[in-house]
N, CA, C and O atoms as a GROMACS GRO file, in nm:
protein
  484
    1MET      N    1  -0.748  -1.537  -1.098
    1MET     CA    2  -0.709  -1.404  -1.141
    1MET      C    3  -0.801  -1.361  -1.254
    1MET      O    4  -0.812  -1.429  -1.356
    2LYS      N    5  -0.868  -1.247  -1.235
    2LYS     CA    6  -0.954  -1.192  -1.340
    2LYS      C    7  -0.870  -1.102  -1.430
    2LYS      O    8  -0.777  -1.036  -1.384
    3THR      N    9  -0.904  -1.100  -1.557
    3THR     CA   10  -0.831  -1.015  -1.651
    3THR      C   11  -0.864  -0.868  -1.627
    3THR      O   12  -0.776  -0.783  -1.635
    4PHE      N   13  -0.991  -0.838  -1.600
    4PHE     CA   14  -1.035  -0.700  -1.577
    4PHE      C   15  -1.118  -0.694  -1.450
    4PHE      O   16  -1.200  -0.782  -1.425
    5GLU      N   17  -1.099  -0.590  -1.370
    5GLU     CA   18  -1.175  -0.574  -1.246
    5GLU      C   19  -1.167  -0.427  -1.205
    5GLU      O   20  -1.057  -0.372  -1.199
    6PRO      N   21  -1.280  -0.361  -1.176
    6PRO     CA   22  -1.271  -0.223  -1.126
    6PRO      C   23  -1.211  -0.223  -0.985
    6PRO      O   24  -1.237  -0.315  -0.907
    7VAL      N   25  -1.133  -0.122  -0.953
    7VAL     CA   26  -1.073  -0.111  -0.821
    7VAL      C   27  -1.180  -0.118  -0.712
    7VAL      O   28  -1.159  -0.179  -0.608
    8SER      N   29  -1.294  -0.054  -0.737
    8SER     CA   30  -1.401  -0.053  -0.637
    8SER      C   31  -1.463  -0.190  -0.613
    8SER      O   32  -1.533  -0.210  -0.514
    9GLY      N   33  -1.438  -0.287  -0.703
    9GLY     CA   34  -1.492  -0.421  -0.688
    9GLY      C   35  -1.400  -0.515  -0.612
    9GLY      O   36  -1.436  -0.630  -0.588
   10LEU      N   37  -1.281  -0.468  -0.575
   10LEU     CA   38  -1.185  -0.552  -0.504
   10LEU      C   39  -1.214  -0.553  -0.354
   10LEU      O   40  -1.246  -0.450  -0.297
   11ARG      N   41  -1.202  -0.669  -0.292
   11ARG     CA   42  -1.222  -0.680  -0.146
   11ARG      C   43  -1.096  -0.633  -0.076
   11ARG      O   44  -0.991  -0.697  -0.090
   12PRO      N   45  -1.102  -0.524   0.000
   12PRO     CA   46  -0.982  -0.473   0.066
   12PRO      C   47  -0.930  -0.565   0.176
   12PRO      O   48  -1.007  -0.628   0.248
   13TYR      N   49  -0.799  -0.571   0.186
   13TYR     CA   50  -0.733  -0.635   0.299
   13TYR      C   51  -0.720  -0.529   0.408
   13TYR      O   52  -0.687  -0.414   0.378
   14GLN      N   53  -0.745  -0.565   0.532
   14GLN     CA   54  -0.726  -0.475   0.646
   14GLN      C   55  -0.581  -0.493   0.691
   14GLN      O   56  -0.550  -0.586   0.764
   15LEU      N   57  -0.491  -0.403   0.646
   15LEU     CA   58  -0.350  -0.417   0.680
   15LEU      C   59  -0.323  -0.378   0.825
   15LEU      O   60  -0.248  -0.446   0.895
   16ARG      N   61  -0.384  -0.269   0.869
   16ARG     CA   62  -0.372  -0.216   1.006
   16ARG      C   63  -0.493  -0.127   1.028
   16ARG      O   64  -0.570  -0.103   0.936
   17ASP      N   65  -0.510  -0.078   1.151
   17ASP     CA   66  -0.616   0.019   1.175
   17ASP      C   67  -0.591   0.140   1.085
   17ASP      O   68  -0.484   0.200   1.088
   18GLY      N   69  -0.692   0.174   1.006
   18GLY     CA   70  -0.682   0.291   0.920
   18GLY      C   71  -0.606   0.270   0.790
   18GLY      O   72  -0.582   0.366   0.717
   19ILE      N   73  -0.567   0.146   0.760
   19ILE     CA   74  -0.492   0.119   0.637
   19ILE      C   75  -0.551  -0.005   0.568
   19ILE      O   76  -0.555  -0.113   0.626
   20THR      N   77  -0.596   0.013   0.444
   20THR     CA   78  -0.650  -0.098   0.366
   20THR      C   79  -0.577  -0.106   0.232
   20THR      O   80  -0.519  -0.008   0.185
   21ALA      N   81  -0.580  -0.225   0.173
   21ALA     CA   82  -0.517  -0.248   0.043
   21ALA      C   83  -0.615  -0.322  -0.047
   21ALA      O   84  -0.663  -0.430  -0.012
   22ARG      N   85  -0.643  -0.264  -0.162
   22ARG     CA   86  -0.723  -0.332  -0.265
   22ARG      C   87  -0.624  -0.386  -0.367
   22ARG      O   88  -0.565  -0.309  -0.444
   23ALA      N   89  -0.605  -0.518  -0.369
   23ALA     CA   90  -0.494  -0.579  -0.442
   23ALA      C   91  -0.538  -0.664  -0.560
   23ALA      O   92  -0.646  -0.723  -0.561
   24VAL      N   93  -0.450  -0.667  -0.659
   24VAL     CA   94  -0.463  -0.756  -0.774
   24VAL      C   95  -0.335  -0.839  -0.776
   24VAL      O   96  -0.225  -0.785  -0.777
   25ASN      N   97  -0.352  -0.970  -0.778
   25ASN     CA   98  -0.237  -1.060  -0.782
   25ASN      C   99  -0.222  -1.120  -0.920
   25ASN      O  100  -0.318  -1.170  -0.978
   26GLY      N  101  -0.100  -1.115  -0.972
   26GLY     CA  102  -0.064  -1.189  -1.092
   26GLY      C  103   0.003  -1.317  -1.049
   26GLY      O  104  -0.007  -1.358  -0.933
   27GLU      N  105   0.072  -1.380  -1.140
   27GLU     CA  106   0.144  -1.502  -1.105
   27GLU      C  107   0.268  -1.471  -1.022
   27GLU      O  108   0.307  -1.551  -0.938
   28ARG      N  109   0.332  -1.354  -1.046
   28ARG     CA  110   0.459  -1.324  -0.979
   28ARG      C  111   0.461  -1.189  -0.908
   28ARG      O  112   0.558  -1.158  -0.839
   29ILE      N  113   0.357  -1.107  -0.924
   29ILE     CA  114   0.357  -0.975  -0.861
   29ILE      C  115   0.220  -0.942  -0.802
   29ILE      O  116   0.118  -0.997  -0.843
   30THR      N  117   0.221  -0.851  -0.706
   30THR     CA  118   0.098  -0.795  -0.649
   30THR      C  119   0.100  -0.646  -0.674
   30THR      O  120   0.202  -0.580  -0.653
   31MET      N  121  -0.013  -0.591  -0.720
   31MET     CA  122  -0.031  -0.447  -0.730
   31MET      C  123  -0.145  -0.412  -0.636
   31MET      O  124  -0.248  -0.479  -0.635
   32ALA      N  125  -0.126  -0.306  -0.556
   32ALA     CA  126  -0.228  -0.272  -0.458
   32ALA      C  127  -0.249  -0.121  -0.451
   32ALA      O  128  -0.154  -0.043  -0.458
   33VAL      N  129  -0.375  -0.082  -0.437
   33VAL     CA  130  -0.410   0.056  -0.407
   33VAL      C  131  -0.427   0.061  -0.255
   33VAL      O  132  -0.514  -0.004  -0.199
   34ILE      N  133  -0.341   0.139  -0.190
   34ILE     CA  134  -0.336   0.146  -0.044
   34ILE      C  135  -0.400   0.276   0.002
   34ILE      O  136  -0.358   0.384  -0.039
   35ASP      N  137  -0.502   0.267   0.086
   35ASP     CA  138  -0.567   0.385   0.145
   35ASP      C  139  -0.524   0.396   0.291
   35ASP      O  140  -0.536   0.300   0.367
   36LEU      N  141  -0.476   0.514   0.328
   36LEU     CA  142  -0.438   0.543   0.467
   36LEU      C  143  -0.523   0.658   0.517
   36LEU      O  144  -0.525   0.765   0.457
   37GLU      N  145  -0.593   0.636   0.627
   37GLU     CA  146  -0.672   0.742   0.687
   37GLU      C  147  -0.578   0.848   0.746
   37GLU      O  148  -0.461   0.819   0.770
   38PRO      N  149  -0.628   0.970   0.768
   38PRO     CA  150  -0.542   1.074   0.826
   38PRO      C  151  -0.471   1.026   0.952
   38PRO      O  152  -0.533   0.974   1.044
   39GLY      N  153  -0.339   1.045   0.954
   39GLY     CA  154  -0.258   1.009   1.070
   39GLY      C  155  -0.232   0.860   1.087
   39GLY      O  156  -0.166   0.822   1.183
   40ALA      N  157  -0.282   0.775   0.998
   40ALA     CA  158  -0.261   0.630   1.010
   40ALA      C  159  -0.112   0.598   1.001
   40ALA      O  160  -0.038   0.660   0.925
   41VAL      N  161  -0.069   0.501   1.081
   41VAL     CA  162   0.072   0.465   1.089
   41VAL      C  163   0.092   0.320   1.048
   41VAL      O  164   0.024   0.229   1.095
   42SER      N  165   0.188   0.300   0.959
   42SER     CA  166   0.238   0.166   0.929
   42SER      C  167   0.374   0.158   0.998
   42SER      O  168   0.472   0.213   0.948
   43PRO      N  169   0.381   0.090   1.114
   43PRO     CA  170   0.506   0.089   1.191
   43PRO      C  171   0.619   0.018   1.115
   43PRO      O  172   0.596  -0.050   1.015
   44GLU      N  173   0.739   0.036   1.166
   44GLU     CA  174   0.855  -0.025   1.100
   44GLU      C  175   0.832  -0.174   1.078
   44GLU      O  176   0.788  -0.246   1.166
   45HIS      N  177   0.864  -0.215   0.958
   45HIS     CA  178   0.854  -0.356   0.920
   45HIS      C  179   0.946  -0.380   0.800
   45HIS      O  180   1.003  -0.285   0.745
   46HIS      N  181   0.960  -0.503   0.761
   46HIS     CA  182   1.036  -0.538   0.641
   46HIS      C  183   0.978  -0.669   0.589
   46HIS      O  184   0.911  -0.742   0.662
   47HIS      N  185   1.004  -0.696   0.464
   47HIS     CA  186   0.954  -0.819   0.401
   47HIS      C  187   1.048  -0.857   0.287
   47HIS      O  188   1.125  -0.775   0.237
   48ASP      N  189   1.038  -0.983   0.247
   48ASP     CA  190   1.120  -1.032   0.136
   48ASP      C  191   1.084  -0.965   0.004
   48ASP      O  192   1.167  -0.959  -0.087
   49ASN      N  193   0.961  -0.915  -0.006
   49ASN     CA  194   0.914  -0.857  -0.132
   49ASN      C  195   0.985  -0.726  -0.162
   49ASN      O  196   0.998  -0.641  -0.074
   50GLU      N  197   1.029  -0.708  -0.285
   50GLU     CA  198   1.072  -0.578  -0.333
   50GLU      C  199   0.945  -0.495  -0.352
   50GLU      O  200   0.842  -0.550  -0.392
   51GLN      N  201   0.948  -0.367  -0.323
   51GLN     CA  202   0.828  -0.282  -0.328
   51GLN      C  203   0.860  -0.153  -0.402
   51GLN      O  204   0.955  -0.082  -0.369
   52LEU      N  205   0.779  -0.123  -0.502
   52LEU     CA  206   0.785   0.004  -0.572
   52LEU      C  207   0.650   0.072  -0.556
   52LEU      O  208   0.547   0.003  -0.553
   53GLY      N  209   0.647   0.204  -0.546
   53GLY     CA  210   0.519   0.269  -0.530
   53GLY      C  211   0.521   0.415  -0.567
   53GLY      O  212   0.626   0.474  -0.592
   54PHE      N  213   0.400   0.472  -0.571
   54PHE     CA  214   0.386   0.615  -0.591
   54PHE      C  215   0.259   0.664  -0.524
   54PHE      O  216   0.160   0.592  -0.515
   55VAL      N  217   0.264   0.786  -0.476
   55VAL     CA  218   0.150   0.848  -0.408
   55VAL      C  219   0.060   0.908  -0.514
   55VAL      O  220   0.106   0.980  -0.603
   56ILE      N  221  -0.072   0.878  -0.505
   56ILE     CA  222  -0.165   0.934  -0.601
   56ILE      C  223  -0.257   1.039  -0.540
   56ILE      O  224  -0.323   1.114  -0.612
   57ALA      N  225  -0.262   1.046  -0.406
   57ALA     CA  226  -0.344   1.148  -0.340
   57ALA      C  227  -0.294   1.166  -0.197
   57ALA      O  228  -0.245   1.071  -0.135
   58GLY      N  229  -0.307   1.288  -0.144
   58GLY     CA  230  -0.269   1.315  -0.007
   58GLY      C  231  -0.119   1.320   0.012
   58GLY      O  232  -0.044   1.348  -0.082
   59SER      N  233  -0.075   1.291   0.133
   59SER     CA  234   0.068   1.293   0.164
   59SER      C  235   0.098   1.190   0.271
   59SER      O  236   0.010   1.149   0.347
   60LEU      N  237   0.224   1.150   0.277
   60LEU     CA  238   0.269   1.062   0.382
   60LEU      C  239   0.417   1.084   0.407
   60LEU      O  240   0.491   1.122   0.317
   61THR      N  241   0.457   1.060   0.530
   61THR     CA  242   0.598   1.065   0.565
   61THR      C  243   0.647   0.922   0.567
   61THR      O  244   0.594   0.838   0.640
   62MET      N  245   0.748   0.895   0.486
   62MET     CA  246   0.798   0.758   0.474
   62MET      C  247   0.947   0.755   0.509
   62MET      O  248   1.024   0.842   0.470
   63ARG      N  249   0.984   0.652   0.583
   63ARG     CA  250   1.124   0.625   0.610
   63ARG      C  251   1.158   0.491   0.548
   63ARG      O  252   1.091   0.391   0.572
   64ILE      N  253   1.265   0.491   0.468
   64ILE     CA  254   1.316   0.370   0.406
   64ILE      C  255   1.463   0.360   0.445
   64ILE      O  256   1.544   0.444   0.406
   65GLY      N  257   1.497   0.258   0.523
   65GLY     CA  258   1.632   0.250   0.575
   65GLY      C  259   1.657   0.370   0.665
   65GLY      O  260   1.585   0.391   0.763
   66SER      N  261   1.759   0.449   0.634
   66SER     CA  262   1.790   0.567   0.714
   66SER      C  263   1.740   0.697   0.651
   66SER      O  264   1.760   0.805   0.707
   67GLU      N  265   1.674   0.688   0.535
   67GLU     CA  266   1.622   0.809   0.468
   67GLU      C  267   1.476   0.831   0.502
   67GLU      O  268   1.397   0.737   0.504
   68LYS      N  269   1.440   0.957   0.528
   68LYS     CA  270   1.302   0.991   0.562
   68LYS      C  271   1.260   1.110   0.475
   68LYS      O  272   1.334   1.207   0.462
   69ARG      N  273   1.140   1.101   0.415
   69ARG     CA  274   1.089   1.206   0.328
   69ARG      C  275   0.939   1.222   0.344
   69ARG      O  276   0.868   1.127   0.378
   70VAL      N  277   0.890   1.344   0.318
   70VAL     CA  278   0.747   1.369   0.304
   70VAL      C  279   0.717   1.352   0.156
   70VAL      O  280   0.777   1.419   0.071
   71LEU      N  281   0.623   1.265   0.125
   71LEU     CA  282   0.586   1.235  -0.013
   71LEU      C  283   0.446   1.288  -0.041
   71LEU      O  284   0.357   1.279   0.044
   72ARG      N  285   0.428   1.342  -0.160
   72ARG     CA  286   0.298   1.395  -0.203
   72ARG      C  287   0.260   1.332  -0.336
   72ARG      O  288   0.340   1.262  -0.398
   73ALA      N  289   0.139   1.358  -0.381
   73ALA     CA  290   0.092   1.303  -0.508
   73ALA      C  291   0.196   1.324  -0.617
   73ALA      O  292   0.243   1.435  -0.639
   74GLY      N  293   0.230   1.216  -0.686
   74GLY     CA  294   0.327   1.220  -0.793
   74GLY      C  295   0.465   1.173  -0.751
   74GLY      O  296   0.549   1.147  -0.837
   75ASP      N  297   0.492   1.160  -0.620
   75ASP     CA  298   0.622   1.114  -0.573
   75ASP      C  299   0.628   0.961  -0.574
   75ASP      O  300   0.529   0.894  -0.548
   76THR      N  301   0.746   0.908  -0.604
   76THR     CA  302   0.767   0.764  -0.611
   76THR      C  303   0.864   0.719  -0.503
   76THR      O  304   0.933   0.801  -0.441
   77TYR      N  305   0.868   0.588  -0.480
   77TYR     CA  306   0.962   0.531  -0.384
   77TYR      C  307   0.996   0.388  -0.425
   77TYR      O  308   0.918   0.321  -0.493
   78ALA      N  309   1.114   0.344  -0.383
   78ALA     CA  310   1.159   0.208  -0.410
   78ALA      C  311   1.215   0.151  -0.279
   78ALA      O  312   1.300   0.212  -0.215
   79ILE      N  313   1.165   0.034  -0.242
   79ILE     CA  314   1.207  -0.031  -0.118
   79ILE      C  315   1.266  -0.168  -0.154
   79ILE      O  316   1.193  -0.258  -0.194
   80PRO      N  317   1.398  -0.183  -0.138
   80PRO     CA  318   1.458  -0.313  -0.166
   80PRO      C  319   1.409  -0.420  -0.068
   80PRO      O  320   1.358  -0.388   0.039
   81SER      N  321   1.426  -0.542  -0.106
   81SER     CA  322   1.390  -0.656  -0.021
   81SER      C  323   1.457  -0.645   0.115
   81SER      O  324   1.576  -0.616   0.125
   82ASN      N  325   1.379  -0.670   0.221
   82ASN     CA  326   1.425  -0.678   0.360
   82ASN      C  327   1.479  -0.548   0.420
   82ASN      O  328   1.545  -0.552   0.524
   83VAL      N  329   1.454  -0.434   0.358
   83VAL     CA  330   1.496  -0.306   0.415
   83VAL      C  331   1.385  -0.254   0.507
   83VAL      O  332   1.270  -0.245   0.464
   84PRO      N  333   1.417  -0.221   0.632
   84PRO     CA  334   1.314  -0.169   0.724
   84PRO      C  335   1.257  -0.037   0.672
   84PRO      O  336   1.330   0.048   0.620
   85HIS      N  337   1.126  -0.022   0.688
   85HIS     CA  338   1.060   0.101   0.644
   85HIS      C  339   0.933   0.121   0.726
   85HIS      O  340   0.879   0.027   0.784
   86ASP      N  341   0.886   0.247   0.730
   86ASP     CA  342   0.760   0.280   0.797
   86ASP      C  343   0.698   0.399   0.726
   86ASP      O  344   0.763   0.463   0.644
   87ALA      N  345   0.573   0.428   0.759
   87ALA     CA  346   0.502   0.540   0.696
   87ALA      C  347   0.395   0.592   0.789
   87ALA      O  348   0.338   0.519   0.869
   88GLU      N  349   0.368   0.722   0.776
   88GLU     CA  350   0.259   0.786   0.848
   88GLU      C  351   0.186   0.879   0.753
   88GLU      O  352   0.248   0.964   0.688
   89ALA      N  353   0.054   0.862   0.744
   89ALA     CA  354  -0.027   0.945   0.656
   89ALA      C  355  -0.035   1.087   0.708
   89ALA      O  356  -0.034   1.110   0.829
   90GLY      N  357  -0.044   1.182   0.616
   90GLY     CA  358  -0.058   1.322   0.651
   90GLY      C  359  -0.198   1.354   0.702
   90GLY      O  360  -0.280   1.263   0.718
   91PRO      N  361  -0.227   1.482   0.726
   91PRO     CA  362  -0.353   1.523   0.787
   91PRO      C  363  -0.476   1.497   0.699
   91PRO      O  364  -0.588   1.491   0.750
   92ASP      N  365  -0.456   1.480   0.569
   92ASP     CA  366  -0.568   1.450   0.479
   92ASP      C  367  -0.569   1.304   0.437
   92ASP      O  368  -0.647   1.264   0.351
   93GLY      N  369  -0.482   1.222   0.499
   93GLY     CA  370  -0.471   1.084   0.458
   93GLY      C  371  -0.387   1.072   0.332
   93GLY      O  372  -0.328   1.170   0.287
   94ALA      N  373  -0.383   0.954   0.277
   94ALA     CA  374  -0.304   0.931   0.155
   94ALA      C  375  -0.356   0.808   0.083
   94ALA      O  376  -0.414   0.717   0.144
   95THR      N  377  -0.334   0.806  -0.048
   95THR     CA  378  -0.357   0.688  -0.129
   95THR      C  379  -0.232   0.668  -0.213
   95THR      O  380  -0.181   0.762  -0.274
   96ALA      N  381  -0.183   0.544  -0.215
   96ALA     CA  382  -0.063   0.510  -0.292
   96ALA      C  383  -0.090   0.382  -0.370
   96ALA      O  384  -0.177   0.303  -0.335
   97VAL      N  385  -0.016   0.364  -0.476
   97VAL     CA  386  -0.017   0.238  -0.550
   97VAL      C  387   0.117   0.172  -0.525
   97VAL      O  388   0.222   0.231  -0.549
   98ASP      N  389   0.113   0.048  -0.477
   98ASP     CA  390   0.235  -0.029  -0.450
   98ASP      C  391   0.236  -0.152  -0.539
   98ASP      O  392   0.133  -0.213  -0.566
   99VAL      N  393   0.356  -0.188  -0.584
   99VAL     CA  394   0.377  -0.310  -0.659
   99VAL      C  395   0.482  -0.392  -0.584
   99VAL      O  396   0.588  -0.340  -0.548
  100PHE      N  397   0.451  -0.519  -0.560
  100PHE     CA  398   0.538  -0.608  -0.484
  100PHE      C  399   0.578  -0.728  -0.570
  100PHE      O  400   0.496  -0.782  -0.644
  101ALA      N  401   0.703  -0.768  -0.558
  101ALA     CA  402   0.748  -0.892  -0.620
  101ALA      C  403   0.835  -0.964  -0.519
  101ALA      O  404   0.928  -0.905  -0.464
  102PRO      N  405   0.807  -1.090  -0.493
  102PRO     CA  406   0.696  -1.170  -0.545
  102PRO      C  407   0.562  -1.130  -0.483
  102PRO      O  408   0.554  -1.034  -0.407
  103VAL      N  409   0.459  -1.206  -0.517
  103VAL     CA  410   0.323  -1.185  -0.467
  103VAL      C  411   0.322  -1.177  -0.314
  103VAL      O  412   0.397  -1.248  -0.248
  104ARG      N  413   0.235  -1.089  -0.259
  104ARG     CA  414   0.219  -1.077  -0.113
  104ARG      C  415   0.129  -1.189  -0.062
  104ARG      O  416   0.015  -1.165  -0.022
  105ALA      N  417   0.179  -1.310  -0.062
  105ALA     CA  418   0.103  -1.427  -0.016
  105ALA      C  419   0.066  -1.414   0.131
  105ALA      O  420  -0.035  -1.470   0.173
  106ASP      N  421   0.146  -1.342   0.210
  106ASP     CA  422   0.119  -1.326   0.353
  106ASP      C  423  -0.012  -1.249   0.378
  106ASP      O  424  -0.072  -1.264   0.485
  107TRP      N  425  -0.056  -1.170   0.284
  107TRP     CA  426  -0.181  -1.096   0.302
  107TRP      C  427  -0.302  -1.188   0.307
  107TRP      O  428  -0.406  -1.149   0.359
  108GLU      N  429  -0.291  -1.308   0.254
  108GLU     CA  430  -0.405  -1.400   0.253
  108GLU      C  431  -0.451  -1.438   0.392
  108GLU      O  432  -0.562  -1.488   0.408
  109LYS      N  433  -0.368  -1.416   0.494
  109LYS     CA  434  -0.405  -1.445   0.634
  109LYS      C  435  -0.483  -1.330   0.697
  109LYS      O  436  -0.538  -1.346   0.805
  110LEU      N  437  -0.487  -1.215   0.631
  110LEU     CA  438  -0.549  -1.095   0.688
  110LEU      C  439  -0.700  -1.093   0.668
  110LEU      O  440  -0.754  -1.158   0.578
  111ALA      N  441  -0.767  -1.015   0.752
  111ALA     CA  442  -0.912  -0.995   0.736
  111ALA      C  443  -0.939  -0.923   0.605
  111ALA      O  444  -0.860  -0.839   0.561
  112ARG      N  445  -1.052  -0.957   0.543
  112ARG     CA  446  -1.095  -0.892   0.419
  112ARG      C  447  -1.227  -0.821   0.446
  112ARG      O  448  -1.312  -0.870   0.521
  113LEU      N  449  -1.242  -0.707   0.384
  113LEU     CA  450  -1.366  -0.630   0.394
  113LEU      C  451  -1.448  -0.652   0.268
  113LEU      O  452  -1.396  -0.700   0.168
  114ASP      N  453  -1.575  -0.616   0.274
  114ASP     CA  454  -1.659  -0.626   0.154
  114ASP      C  455  -1.610  -0.525   0.051
  114ASP      O  456  -1.558  -0.420   0.087
  115PRO      N  457  -1.628  -0.557  -0.080
  115PRO     CA  458  -1.589  -0.459  -0.182
  115PRO      C  459  -1.657  -0.326  -0.159
  115PRO      O  460  -1.775  -0.321  -0.121
  116ARG      N  461  -1.584  -0.219  -0.181
  116ARG     CA  462  -1.639  -0.085  -0.166
  116ARG      C  463  -1.542   0.014  -0.230
  116ARG      O  464  -1.423  -0.014  -0.245
  117PRO      N  465  -1.594   0.129  -0.267
  117PRO     CA  466  -1.504   0.231  -0.320
  117PRO      C  467  -1.408   0.276  -0.210
  117PRO      O  468  -1.446   0.286  -0.094
  118GLY      N  469  -1.285   0.302  -0.247
  118GLY     CA  470  -1.188   0.354  -0.153
  118GLY      C  471  -1.182   0.505  -0.161
  118GLY      O  472  -1.274   0.569  -0.212
  119SER      N  473  -1.074   0.561  -0.111
  119SER     CA  474  -1.056   0.706  -0.116
  119SER      C  475  -1.027   0.753  -0.258
  119SER      O  476  -1.048   0.870  -0.291
  120TRP      N  477  -0.979   0.663  -0.342
  120TRP     CA  478  -0.947   0.694  -0.481
  120TRP      C  479  -0.994   0.579  -0.565
  120TRP      O  480  -0.980   0.466  -0.519
  121PRO      N  481  -1.048   0.594  -0.680
  121PRO     CA  482  -1.069   0.719  -0.753
  121PRO      C  483  -1.190   0.793  -0.704
  121PRO      O  484  -1.222   0.900  -0.755
   0.00000   0.00000   0.00000
């Protein structure tokens, strides 16, 4: 774990087609900048990790449990452990910051891309 690292220097995880995560892992939490290309879909899933996040650019439609909302820059969300959720990026795509506890150890099995600037900043 590095103490300081520019977001553009992080190797993105390929979460799905059109969705990447540039993550920083601490001992007990993961923080990730998630880029979603226009129309990219994260299908319904759930995980043991509690997830908090906020949209920093673009828009996305998110369903958490039985609630569904269109989120835009500045909107936040909270996903309890093991609650089904999904998301679809708007026509301009979206960038969000997510924080997970505990660490997203399952991401270590995913493909990694070379470091590069994302959609944000």
